[in-house]
LOSE-321268 format. One record per atom (N, C-alpha, C): atom name; x, z, y; residue number from 1. Coordinates in Angstrom, 3 decimals, padded with zeros to 6 digits. Each point is the difference from the previous one (the first is absolute). Layout:
LOSE-321268
   atome          u          w          v   num
      CA          X          Z          Y   NUM
...
END
This chain:
LOSE-321268
   atome          u          w          v   num
       N    012.223   -035.538   -025.839     1
      CA    001.203   -000.263   -000.795     1
       C   -000.024   -001.432   -000.533     1
       N    001.182   -000.575   -000.099     2
      CA    000.143   -001.339   -000.582     2
       C    000.653    000.161   -001.370     2
       N   -000.603   -000.577   -001.017     3
      CA    000.462    000.199   -001.369     3
       C    000.640   -001.266   -000.556     3
       N    001.084    000.201   -000.727     4
      CA    000.752   -001.111   -000.581     4
       C    000.320    000.313   -001.456     4
       N    000.125   -001.051   -000.799     5
      CA    000.510    000.122   -001.363     5
       C    001.405   -000.583   -000.039     5
       N    000.934    000.756   -000.552     6
      CA    001.378   -000.470   -000.108     6
       C    000.368   -000.212   -001.461     6
       N    000.615   -001.140   -000.273     7
      CA    000.418   -000.343   -001.356     7
       C    001.465   -000.426    000.027     7
       N    000.839    000.752   -000.702     8
      CA    001.419   -000.370   -000.085     8
       C    000.125   -001.173   -000.952     8
       N    000.552   -001.110    000.486     9
      CA    000.099   -001.213   -000.808     9
       C    001.361   -000.135   -000.669     9
       N    001.037    000.540    000.630    10
      CA    001.345   -000.100   -000.565    10
       C    000.858    001.112    000.581    10
       N    001.157    000.234   -000.627    11
      CA    000.936    001.010    000.491    11
       C    001.367   -000.277   -000.627    11
       N    001.038   -000.039    000.841    12
      CA    001.350   -000.194   -000.523    12
       C    001.009    000.686    000.907    12
       N    001.202    000.207   -000.543    13
      CA    001.085    000.580    000.775    13
       C    000.920   -001.099    000.521    13
       N    000.582    000.237    001.150    14
      CA    000.946   -000.938    000.603    14
       C    001.298    000.732    000.304    14
       N    001.136   -000.653   -000.266    15
      CA    001.285    000.575    000.381    15
       C    000.456   -000.532    001.354    15
       N   -000.641   -001.065    000.468    16
      CA    000.272   -000.519    001.339    16
       C   -001.276   -000.603    000.568    16
       N   -000.101   -000.026    001.317    17
      CA   -001.204   -000.504    000.650    17
       C    000.095   -001.512    000.171    17
       N   -001.099   -000.710   -000.203    18
      CA    000.014   -001.455    000.174    18
       C    000.449   -000.386    001.411    18
       N    000.906   -000.955    000.058    19
      CA    000.459   -000.585    001.274    19
       C    000.731    001.000    000.903    19
       N    000.441    001.127   -000.565    20
      CA    000.676    000.996    000.833    20
       C    001.324   -000.531    000.535    20
       N    000.717   -000.721   -000.845    21
      CA    001.310   -000.553    000.386    21
       C   -000.038   -001.510   -000.160    21
       N    000.298   -000.696    001.083    22
      CA    000.021   -001.457   -000.004    22
       C    001.446   -000.480    000.194    22
       N    000.213   -001.291   -000.219    23
      CA    001.343   -000.572    000.183    23
       C    000.551    000.307    001.385    23
       N   -000.875   -000.048    001.002    24
      CA    000.443    000.267    001.375    24
       C    000.510    001.433    000.156    24
       N   -000.591    000.935   -000.746    25
      CA    000.448    001.395    000.062    25
       C    001.390    000.149   -000.613    25
       N    000.202   -000.605   -001.171    26
      CA    001.317    000.079   -000.648    26
       C    001.066   -000.643    000.889    26
       N   -000.359   -001.122    000.616    27
      CA    000.932   -000.683    000.884    27
       C    000.371    000.881    001.189    27
       N   -000.995    000.657    000.572    28
      CA    000.242    000.878    001.145    28
       C    000.872    001.194   -000.394    28
       N   -000.249    000.563   -001.180    29
      CA    000.812    001.125   -000.465    29
       C    001.441   -000.434   -000.246    29
       N    000.189   -001.165   -000.603    30
      CA    001.354   -000.503   -000.238    30
       C    000.729   -000.225    001.326    30
       N   -000.713   -000.510    000.980    31
      CA    000.595   -000.185    001.331    31
       C    000.385    001.348    000.593    31
       N   -000.878    000.984   -000.149    32
      CA    000.268    001.353    000.499    32
       C    001.219    000.611   -000.699    32
       N    000.221   -000.387   -001.254    33
      CA    001.133    000.502   -000.782    33
       C    001.270   -000.816    000.225    33
       N   -000.045   -000.939    000.956    34
      CA    001.157   -000.857    000.327    34
       C    000.459   -000.832   -001.193    34
       N   -000.944   -000.423   -000.807    35
      CA    000.296   -000.862   -001.142    35
       C    000.346   -001.395    000.521    35
       N    001.048   -000.615   -000.568    36
      CA    000.441   -001.320    000.470    36
       C   -001.006   -001.085   -000.378    36
       N   -000.448   -000.742    000.970    37
      CA   -000.869   -001.169   -000.183    37
       C   -001.191    000.241   -000.928    37
       N   -000.812    001.007    000.303    38
      CA   -001.151    000.255   -000.886    38
       C   -000.989   -001.165   -000.037    38
       N   -000.035   -000.788    001.076    39
      CA   -000.934   -001.128    000.038    39
       C    000.351   -001.069   -001.036    39
       N    001.206    000.049   -000.564    40
      CA    000.416   -000.985   -001.007    40
       C   -000.464    000.396   -001.415    40
       N   -000.526    001.201   -000.152    41
      CA   -000.432    000.475   -001.320    41
       C   -001.335   -000.643   -000.360    41
       N   -000.112   -000.440   -001.238    42
      CA   -001.268   -000.573   -000.464    42
       C   -001.089    001.068    000.074    42
       N   -001.205   -000.364    000.447    43
      CA   -001.082    000.990    000.140    43
       C   -000.224    000.833   -001.255    43
       N    000.111   -000.618   -001.172    44
      CA   -000.248    000.720   -001.252    44
       C    001.059    001.070   -000.271    44
       N    001.146   -000.079    000.687    45
      CA    001.094    000.943   -000.239    45
       C    000.114    001.064    001.087    45
       N   -000.846   -000.101    001.022    46
      CA    000.124    000.903    001.145    46
       C   -000.207    001.466   -000.383    46
       N   -001.000    000.264   -000.819    47
      CA   -000.282    001.391   -000.375    47
       C    001.192    000.612   -000.720    47
       N    000.529   -000.711   -000.994    48
      CA    001.126    000.531   -000.768    48
       C    001.225    000.208    000.885    48
       N    000.278   -000.945    000.881    49
      CA    001.166    000.132    000.885    49
       C   -000.182    001.151    000.974    49
       N   -001.216    000.184    000.468    50
      CA   -000.291    001.107    000.909    50
       C    000.231    001.331   -000.704    50
       N   -000.478    000.106   -001.227    51
      CA    000.178    001.248   -000.747    51
       C    001.473    000.257   -000.321    51
       N    000.739   -001.054   -000.315    52
      CA    001.436    000.155   -000.247    52
       C    000.719    000.470    001.259    52
       N   -000.388   -000.587    001.137    53
      CA    000.624    000.402    001.266    53
       C   -000.309    001.455    000.334    53
       N   -001.203    000.439   -000.299    54
      CA   -000.368    001.396    000.247    54
       C    000.815    000.948   -000.877    54
       N    000.236   -000.394   -001.248    55
      CA    000.724    000.891   -000.912    55
       C    001.491    000.042    000.281    55
       N    000.494   -000.841    000.911    56
      CA    001.387    000.137    000.470    56
       C    000.147    001.238    000.883    56
       N   -001.142    000.540    000.449    57
      CA   -000.007    001.179    000.864    57
       C   -000.295    001.248   -000.825    57
       N    000.314    001.152    000.566    58
      CA   -000.470    001.255   -000.583    58
       C   -001.532    000.028    000.109    58
       N   -000.687    000.665   -000.933    59
      CA   -001.474   -000.010    000.031    59
       C   -000.605    000.409    001.345    59
       N    000.552    001.028    000.645    60
      CA   -000.561    000.438    001.287    60
       C    000.164   -001.078    001.069    60
       N    001.137   -000.688   -000.014    61
      CA    000.228   -001.066    000.980    61
       C   -000.926   -001.182   -000.271    61
       N   -000.206   -000.316   -001.275    62
      CA   -000.927   -001.081   -000.348    62
       C   -001.421    000.361    000.431    62
       N   -000.376    001.255   -000.246    63
      CA   -001.334    000.444    000.397    63
       C   -000.173   -000.081    001.510    63
       N    001.020    000.392    000.740    64
      CA   -000.086   -000.054    001.461    64
       C   -000.127   -001.444    000.482    64
       N    000.691   -000.917   -000.672    65
      CA   -000.088   -001.417    000.359    65
       C   -001.423   -000.518   -000.169    65
       N   -000.609    000.325   -001.139    66
      CA   -001.358   -000.488   -000.287    66
       C   -001.006    000.642    000.953    66
       N    000.134    001.291    000.224    67
      CA   -000.922    000.689    000.909    67
       C    000.135   -000.525    001.427    67
       N    001.233   -000.278    000.418    68
      CA    000.215   -000.536    001.348    68
       C   -000.673   -001.357    000.144    68
       N    000.069   -000.801   -001.057    69
      CA   -000.655   -001.309    000.043    69
       C   -001.526    000.152    000.098    69
       N   -000.544    000.893   -000.803    70
      CA   -001.458    000.140   -000.044    70
       C   -000.585    000.685    001.228    70
       N    000.726    000.973    000.542    71
      CA   -000.565    000.852    001.059    71
       C    000.852   -000.010    001.270    71
       N    000.578   -001.143    000.313    72
      CA    000.965   -000.085    001.098    72
       C   -000.497    000.623    001.296    72
       N   -001.257   -000.207    000.330    73
      CA   -000.522    000.461    001.289    73
       C   -000.814    001.287   -000.100    73
       N   -000.019    000.610   -001.192    74
      CA   -000.895    001.141   -000.205    74
       C    000.723    001.332   -000.175    74
       N    001.285   -000.048   -000.336    75
      CA    000.726    001.227   -000.306    75
       C    001.315    000.053    000.772    75
       N    000.538    001.196    000.139    76
      CA    001.275    000.180    000.705    76
       C    001.153   -000.047   -000.990    76
       N    001.219   -000.116    000.526    77
      CA    001.193   -000.024   -000.853    77
       C    000.075    001.270   -000.844    77
       N   -000.296    001.129    000.594    78
      CA    000.029    001.252   -000.745    78
       C   -001.017    000.032   -001.122    78
       N   -001.178   -000.559    000.264    79
      CA   -001.038   -000.051   -001.033    79
       C    000.414   -000.918   -001.152    79
       N    000.605   -001.139    000.342    80
      CA    000.467   -000.914   -001.044    80
       C    000.997    000.703   -000.919    80
       N    000.925    000.733    000.579    81
      CA    001.022    000.688   -000.779    81
       C   -000.635    001.039   -000.929    81
       N   -000.915    000.780    000.541    82
      CA   -000.665    001.037   -000.794    82
       C   -000.855   -000.603   -001.112    82
       N   -000.787   -001.021    000.346    83
      CA   -000.903   -000.606   -000.971    83
       C    000.760   -000.752   -001.084    83
       N    001.155   -000.576    000.352    84
      CA    000.797   -000.730   -000.980    84
       C    000.465    000.929   -001.117    84
       N    000.326    001.235    000.343    85
      CA    000.390    000.967   -001.015    85
       C   -001.218    000.494   -000.792    85
       N   -001.100    000.217    000.687    86
      CA   -001.218    000.458   -000.682    86
       C   -000.522   -001.056   -000.977    86
       N    000.175   -001.266    000.366    87
      CA   -000.539   -001.099   -000.801    87
       C    000.583   -000.011   -001.413    87
       N    001.187    000.568   -000.158    88
      CA    000.664   -000.013   -001.311    88
       C   -000.647    000.963   -001.001    88
       N   -000.690    001.003    000.494    89
      CA   -000.543    001.020   -000.909    89
       C   -001.491    000.264    000.201    89
       N   -000.547   -000.393    001.139    90
      CA   -001.388    000.333    000.314    90
       C   -000.881   -001.245    000.021    90
       N   -001.234    000.175   -000.412    91
      CA   -000.986   -001.084    000.087    91
       C   -000.603    000.027    001.403    91
       N    000.713   -000.615    000.933    92
      CA   -000.420    000.085    001.397    92
       C   -001.347   -000.672    000.240    92
       N   -000.374   -000.943   -000.870    93
      CA   -001.314   -000.646    000.166    93
       C   -001.142    000.947   -000.373    93
       N    000.343    001.170   -000.503    94
      CA   -000.994    001.038   -000.277    94
       C    000.206    001.218    000.898    94
       N    001.268    000.354    000.254    95
      CA    000.316    001.302    000.570    95
       C    000.210    000.001    001.507    95
       N    000.326   -001.152    000.593    96
      CA    000.248   -000.013    001.440    96
       C   -001.300    000.190    000.778    96
       N    000.001    000.814    001.047    97
      CA   -001.244    000.268    000.729    97
       C   -000.528   -001.185    000.805    97
       N    000.837   -001.022    000.240    98
      CA   -000.449   -001.161    000.769    98
       C   -000.589   -001.043   -000.952    98
       N   -001.302    000.008   -000.151    99
      CA   -000.668   -000.892   -000.953    99
       C    000.238   -001.472    000.317    99
       N    000.163   -000.328    001.268   100
      CA    000.173   -001.398    000.395   100
       C    001.266   -000.610   -000.591   100
       N    000.949    000.845   -000.392   101
      CA    001.265   -000.495   -000.546   101
       C   -000.003   -000.063   -001.527   101
       N   -001.035    000.480   -000.639   102
      CA    000.015    000.152   -001.463   102
       C    000.208   -001.315   -000.743   102
       N   -000.698   -001.043    000.397   103
      CA    000.140   -001.271   -000.720   103
       C    001.423   -000.541    000.156   103
       N    000.571    000.152    001.181   104
      CA    001.378   -000.428    000.222   104
       C    000.986    000.797   -000.841   104
       N   -000.226    001.307   -000.108   105
      CA    000.864    000.827   -000.846   105
       C   -000.093   -000.445   -001.462   105
       N   -001.201   -000.335   -000.441   106
      CA   -000.172   -000.478   -001.370   106
       C    000.801   -001.281   -000.209   106
       N   -000.122   -000.943    000.935   107
      CA    000.687   -001.277   -000.143   107
       C    001.518    000.174    000.041   107
       N    000.474    000.893    000.853   108
      CA    001.438    000.262    000.081   108
       C    000.505    000.585   -001.313   108
       N   -000.722    000.986   -000.524   109
      CA    000.422    000.653   -001.236   109
       C   -000.036   -000.981   -001.166   109
       N   -001.007   -000.856   -000.031   110
      CA   -000.113   -000.980   -001.091   110
       C    001.210   -000.925   -000.031   110
       N    000.412   -000.500    001.165   111
      CA    001.152   -000.897    000.068   111
       C    001.278    000.713   -000.443   111
       N    000.176    001.225    000.455   112
      CA    001.209    000.765   -000.314   112
       C   -000.012    000.498   -001.448   112
       N   -001.148    000.383   -000.505   113
      CA   -000.129    000.440   -001.394   113
       C    000.453   -001.112   -000.938   113
       N   -000.442   -001.213    000.315   114
      CA    000.358   -001.154   -000.825   114
       C    001.482   -000.329    000.144   114
       N    000.498    000.027    001.231   115
      CA    001.400   -000.349    000.250   115
       C    000.951    000.989   -000.675   115
       N   -000.344    001.270    000.045   116
      CA    000.887    001.047   -000.510   116
       C   -000.375    000.478   -001.407   116
       N   -000.807   -000.791   -000.706   117
      CA   -000.348    000.320   -001.393   117
       C   -000.514    001.421   -000.174   117
       N   -000.892    000.415    000.896   118
      CA   -000.676    001.274   -000.199   118
       C    000.616    001.201    000.664   118
       N    000.951   -000.197    000.920   119
      CA    000.596    001.151    000.693   119
       C   -000.900    000.533    001.115   119
       N   -001.051   -000.726    000.288   120
      CA   -000.993    000.436    000.986   120
       C   -001.282    000.359   -000.759   120
       N   -000.924    000.744    000.621   121
      CA   -001.253    000.349   -000.682   121
       C   -000.757   -001.244   -000.467   121
       N   -000.702    000.165   -001.106   122
      CA   -000.748   -001.128   -000.560   122
       C   -001.318   -000.176    000.738   122
       N   -000.181   -001.134    000.667   123
      CA   -001.254   -000.208    000.734   123
       C   -001.089   -000.570   -000.908   123
       N   -001.199    000.505    000.139   124
      CA   -001.121   -000.532   -000.775   124
       C   -001.255   -000.038    000.862   124
       N   -000.598   -001.168    000.023   125
      CA   -001.257   -000.188    000.730   125
       C   -001.095   -000.341   -000.998   125
       N   -001.223   -000.002    000.477   126
      CA   -001.128   -000.404   -000.831   126
       C   -000.755   -001.126    000.691   126
       N   -000.559   -000.865   -000.811   127
      CA   -000.848   -001.085    000.504   127
       C   -001.257   -000.041   -000.851   127
       N   -001.130   -000.062    000.659   128
      CA   -001.242   -000.093   -000.767   128
       C   -001.041   -000.793    000.776   128
       N   -000.951   -000.521   -000.757   129
      CA   -001.159   -000.659    000.589   129
       C   -001.211    000.901   -000.209   129
       N   -000.793    000.144    001.030   130
      CA   -001.203    000.811   -000.098   130
       C   -001.161   -000.764    000.645   130
       N   -001.108   -000.066   -000.714   131
      CA   -001.192   -000.676    000.512   131
       C   -000.907    001.027    000.651   131
       N   -000.371   -000.266    001.239   132
      CA   -000.870    000.888    000.763   132
       C   -001.340   -000.713    000.213   132
       N   -001.062    000.598   -000.540   133
      CA   -001.330   -000.597    000.130   133
       C   -000.890    000.944    000.800   133
       N   -000.620   -000.516    001.025   134
      CA   -000.847    000.813    000.873   134
       C   -001.446   -000.012   -000.502   134
       N   -000.611    001.177   -000.050   135
      CA   -001.413    000.070   -000.373   135
       C   -000.840   -000.776    001.008   135
       N    000.364    000.123    001.272   136
      CA   -000.622   -000.785    001.069   136
       C    001.058   -000.986    000.497   136
       N   -000.171   -001.318   -000.228   137
      CA    001.029   -000.972    000.357   137
       C    000.507    000.122    001.440   137
       N   -000.851    000.415    000.898   138
      CA    000.410    000.123    001.405   138
       C    001.108    001.041    000.166   138
       N    000.085    000.956   -000.929   139
      CA    000.995    001.067    000.119   139
       C    001.427   -000.476   -000.265   139
       N    000.158   -001.193   -000.587   140
      CA    001.352   -000.530   -000.202   140
       C    000.748   -000.127    001.318   140
       N   -000.738   -000.170    001.081   141
      CA    000.627   -000.134    001.319   141
       C    000.784    001.249    000.384   141
       N   -000.315    001.147   -000.609   142
      CA    000.736    001.229    000.307   142
       C    001.481   -000.133   -000.362   142
       N    000.291   -000.900   -000.941   143
      CA    001.386   -000.185   -000.436   143
       C    000.781   -000.933    000.921   143
       N   -000.681   -000.577    000.961   144
      CA    000.704   -000.867    000.958   144
       C    000.716    000.813    001.069   144
       N   -000.492    001.199    000.267   145
      CA    000.579    000.862    001.023   145
       C    000.896    001.028   -000.673   145
       N    001.267    000.037    000.376   146
      CA    000.974    000.904   -000.625   146
       C   -000.096   -000.073   -001.521   146
       N    000.265   -001.179   -000.576   147
      CA   -000.205   -000.173   -001.442   147
       C    000.833    000.952   -000.858   147
       N    001.226    000.325    000.418   148
      CA    000.832    000.893   -000.820   148
       C   -000.617    001.390   -000.087   148
       N   -000.403    000.555    001.125   149
      CA   -000.605    001.330    000.005   149
       C   -001.317    000.001   -000.773   149
       N   -000.819   -001.016    000.219   150
      CA   -001.299   -000.062   -000.670   150
       C    000.173   -000.149   -001.508   150
       N    000.931   -000.873   -000.418   151
      CA    000.199   -000.187   -001.428   151
       C    000.570    001.256   -000.648   151
       N    000.911    000.698    000.676   152
      CA    000.528    001.245   -000.573   152
       C   -001.112    001.023   -000.214   152
       N   -000.975    000.038    000.899   153
      CA   -001.135    000.922   -000.167   153
       C   -000.835   -000.378   -001.223   153
       N   -000.013   -001.279   -000.323   154
      CA   -000.740   -000.444   -001.179   154
       C    000.822    000.155   -001.281   154
       N    001.319   -000.090    000.122   155
      CA    000.862    000.175   -001.175   155
       C    000.105    001.471   -000.401   155
       N   -000.056    000.881    000.978   156
      CA    000.239    001.427   -000.249   156
       C   -000.887    000.597   -001.098   156
       N   -001.301   -000.332   -000.067   157
      CA   -000.816    000.576   -001.072   157
       C    000.428   -000.457   -001.402   157
       N    000.821   -001.054   -000.075   158
      CA    000.518   -000.447   -001.286   158
       C    001.219    000.787   -000.449   158
       N    000.459    000.927    000.847   159
      CA    001.136    000.870   -000.313   159
       C   -000.502    001.412   -000.270   159
       N    000.799    000.787   -000.689   160
      CA   -000.398    001.388   -000.245   160
       C    000.074    000.802    001.292   160
       N   -000.666    001.134    000.022   161
      CA    000.015    000.864    001.184   161
       C    001.398    000.515    000.307   161
       N    000.874    000.005   -001.008   162
      CA    001.353    000.508    000.181   162
       C    000.953   -001.073    000.509   162
       N   -000.467   -001.228    000.139   163
      CA    000.865   -001.092    000.442   163
       C    000.566    000.294    001.388   163
       N    001.223   -000.448    000.211   164
      CA    000.703    000.253    001.259   164
       C   -000.808   -000.485    001.204   164
       N   -000.657   -001.123   -000.153   165
      CA   -000.778   -000.560    001.111   165
       C   -001.074    000.989    000.461   165
       N   -000.663    000.644   -000.950   166
      CA   -001.020    001.000    000.340   166
       C    000.629    001.232    000.641   166
       N    001.130    000.427   -000.535   167
      CA    000.614    001.248    000.469   167
       C    000.585   -000.130    001.404   167
       N    000.538   -001.182    000.308   168
      CA    000.645   -000.171    001.308   168
       C   -000.922   -000.590    001.060   168
       N   -001.009   -000.754   -000.432   169
      CA   -000.814   -000.735    000.975   169
       C   -001.500    000.219   -000.196   169
       N   -000.381    001.207   -000.418   170
      CA   -001.416    000.287   -000.221   170
       C   -000.849   -000.258    001.226   170
       N    000.470    000.448    001.159   171
      CA   -000.772   -000.168    001.238   171
       C   -000.139   -001.470    000.364   171
       N    001.088   -000.753   -000.152   172
      CA   -000.039   -001.432    000.330   172
       C   -000.906   -000.764   -000.966   172
       N    000.041    000.380   -001.254   173
      CA   -000.852   -000.669   -000.985   173
       C   -001.477    000.290    000.266   173
       N   -000.276    001.141    000.602   174
      CA   -001.386    000.365    000.309   174
       C   -000.538   -000.753    001.215   174
       N    000.887   -000.717    000.684   175
      CA   -000.471   -000.803    001.125   175
       C    000.745    000.200    001.296   175
       N    001.005    000.890   -000.003   176
      CA    000.788    000.207    001.204   176
       C    000.952   -001.150    000.269   176
       N    000.684    000.054    001.127   177
      CA    001.001   -001.014    000.338   177
       C    001.035   -000.078   -001.123   177
       N    000.322   -001.226   -000.439   178
      CA    000.908   -000.172   -001.141   178
       C    001.085   -001.006    000.371   178
       N    000.879    000.407    000.910   179
      CA    001.031   -000.903    000.509   179
       C    001.009   -000.393   -001.066   179
       N    000.167    000.843   -001.024   180
      CA    001.016   -000.269   -001.031   180
       C   -000.451   -001.044   -001.021   180
       N   -001.291   -000.316   -000.026   181
      CA   -000.548   -000.849   -001.066   181
       C    000.719   -001.340   -000.155   181
       N    000.242   -000.770    001.085   182
      CA    000.679   -001.285   -000.193   182
       C    001.419    000.145   -000.536   182
       N    000.622    001.163    000.206   183
      CA    001.343    000.230   -000.524   183
       C   -000.017    000.528   -001.430   183
       N   -001.181    000.365   -000.501   184
      CA   -000.157    000.406   -001.401   184
       C   -000.315   -001.225   -000.860   184
       N   -000.888   -000.852    000.481   185
      CA   -000.287   -001.262   -000.685   185
       C    000.920   -001.065    000.578   185
       N    001.118   -000.229   -000.663   186
      CA    001.050   -000.863    000.553   186
       C   -000.449   -001.446    000.134   186
       N   -000.704   -000.483   -001.001   187
      CA   -000.533   -001.362    000.077   187
       C   -001.457    000.049   -000.448   187
       N   -000.852   -000.642    000.786   188
      CA   -001.445    000.034   -000.256   188
       C   -000.582   -001.357    000.356   188
       N   -000.584   -000.652   -000.989   189
      CA   -000.623   -001.304    000.263   189
       C   -001.328   -000.078   -000.739   189
       N   -000.907   -000.752    000.574   190
      CA   -001.346   -000.143   -000.562   190
       C   -000.184   -001.405   -000.552   190
       N   -000.716   -000.093   -001.125   191
      CA   -000.273   -001.305   -000.601   191
       C   -001.334    000.066   -000.739   191
       N   -000.385   -001.110   -000.552   192
      CA   -001.214   -000.077   -000.831   192
       C   -001.198    000.663    000.675   192
       N   -000.231   -000.374    001.228   193
      CA   -001.113    000.593    000.734   193
       C   -001.326   -000.643   -000.396   193
       N   -001.011    000.833   -000.142   194
      CA   -001.376   -000.472   -000.159   194
       C   -000.834    000.682    001.077   194
       N   -001.302   -000.214   -000.042   195
      CA   -000.873    000.613    001.013   195
       C    000.041    001.521   -000.071   195
       N    000.253    000.550   -001.201   196
      CA   -000.080    001.464   -000.143   196
       C    001.274    000.644   -000.540   196
       N    001.038   -000.804   -000.284   197
      CA    001.202    000.581   -000.582   197
       C    001.265   -000.678    000.525   197
       N    001.111    000.696   -000.192   198
      CA    001.316   -000.538    000.361   198
       C    001.028    000.626   -000.931   198
       N    001.004   -000.769   -000.375   199
      CA    001.090    000.495   -000.841   199
       C    001.220    000.229    000.893   199
       N    000.566    001.187   -000.084   200
      CA    001.199    000.320    000.765   200
       C    001.210    000.050   -000.933   200
       N    001.088   -000.616    000.458   201
      CA    001.287    000.123   -000.676   201
       C    000.810    001.007    000.807   201
       N    000.387    001.096   -000.647   202
      CA    000.640    001.126    000.678   202
       C    001.399    000.225   -000.562   202
       N    000.973    000.193    000.879   203
      CA    001.340    000.420   -000.403   203
       C    000.357    001.261    000.777   203
       N    000.437    001.013   -000.733   204
      CA    000.345    001.281    000.598   204
       C    001.063    000.661   -000.864   204
       N    000.485    001.140    000.433   205
      CA    000.924    000.778   -000.815   205
       C   -000.761    000.691   -001.128   205
       N    000.677    000.150   -001.150   206
      CA   -000.649    000.762   -001.071   206
       C   -000.203    001.456    000.394   206
       N    000.735    000.428    001.020   207
      CA   -000.112    001.367    000.524   207
       C   -001.443    000.307    000.395   207
       N   -000.679   -000.994    000.562   208
      CA   -001.362    000.200    000.495   208
       C   -001.061   -000.403   -001.007   208
       N    000.213   -001.105   -000.705   209
      CA   -001.131   -000.597   -000.722   209
       C    000.274   -000.285   -001.472   209
       N    001.041    000.609   -000.564   210
      CA    000.255   -000.147   -001.438   210
       C   -001.231    000.390   -000.824   210
       N   -000.691    001.022    000.435   211
      CA   -001.124    000.533   -000.769   211
       C   -001.189   -000.952   -000.046   211
       N   -000.002   -000.996    000.898   212
      CA   -001.145   -000.923    000.012   212
       C   -000.055   -000.842   -001.277   212
       N    001.087   -000.038   -000.767   213
      CA   -000.020   -000.762   -001.257   213
       C   -001.003    000.588   -000.993   213
       N   -000.386    001.263    000.201   214
      CA   -000.964    000.643   -000.894   214
       C   -001.446   -000.152    000.484   214
       N   -000.190   -000.603    001.171   215
      CA   -001.342   -000.054    000.584   215
       C   -000.931   -000.909   -000.792   215
       N   -001.162    000.537   -000.325   216
      CA   -001.070   -000.820   -000.564   216
       C   -000.861   -000.515    001.151   216
       N   -000.960   -000.829   -000.313   217
      CA   -000.937   -000.445    001.023   217
       C   -000.790    001.219    000.511   217
       N   -000.121    000.110    001.306   218
      CA   -000.643    001.187    000.584   218
       C   -000.662   -000.383    001.329   218
       N   -000.811    000.920    000.494   219
      CA   -000.645   -000.187    001.302   219
       C    000.683    000.859    001.041   219
       N    000.053   -000.518    001.228   220
      CA    000.577    000.751    001.114   220
       C   -000.830   -000.306    001.245   220
       N    000.021    000.924    000.936   221
      CA   -000.829   -000.136    001.201   221
       C    000.834    000.121    001.247   221
       N   -000.465   -000.641    001.049   222
      CA    000.574    000.142    001.331   222
       C   -001.105    000.504    000.931   222
       N    000.363    000.807    001.005   223
      CA   -001.007    000.411    000.969   223
       C   -000.590   -001.214    000.709   223
       N   -001.252    000.077    000.329   224
      CA   -000.629   -001.090    000.746   224
       C    000.671   -000.165    001.342   224
       N    000.137   -001.243    000.426   225
      CA    000.646   -000.267    001.293   225
       C   -000.821    000.624    001.110   225
       N    000.737    000.584    000.949   226
      CA   -000.706    000.663    001.086   226
       C   -000.452   -000.969    001.065   226
END
């Protein structure tokens, strides 16, 4: 077994994901909405103009526009229509069975929630820094391979046994194939590396990792590499 010490360094809530929407995205949406001369809009005003243009539509039509932009090559016309209606009442970034679409659903809902002053579900994500220190410095290399799955296995002991992650992914956390892991940890970056430790900055839905705000410093183990 490889043993690690995990220390939560920070924890905060986010209402939108960093860099989720850029000027180029607002410009593309305005073009899709047949807005006159969107390229003439000052970059600082693009977001507001995009949201105003969306609110000229009924909420379902606005939702379909945003989803079509985000998932143009991934979904069918029928799916767009169905999801656009669901987006108004359901937290699709939690409830939809296609995990690969969750981050996009979050970003779509965030834009529409803001544009429509709360007529869409309230999106909330979490961001935290966690320091991972290996008892044997060589074991840090285990985090280079499938870092999302490996880190989730180390984060899990910091959650209660009743946490959703344990209930839905017990087998994967024990070491099985964990294909959903990169879609659960939406953004994952490493910094402050030393010979025996690394700090991870993690962004995910509060649906999965809200409970990590209560985590104290603890030890966690990974099976030895085969």
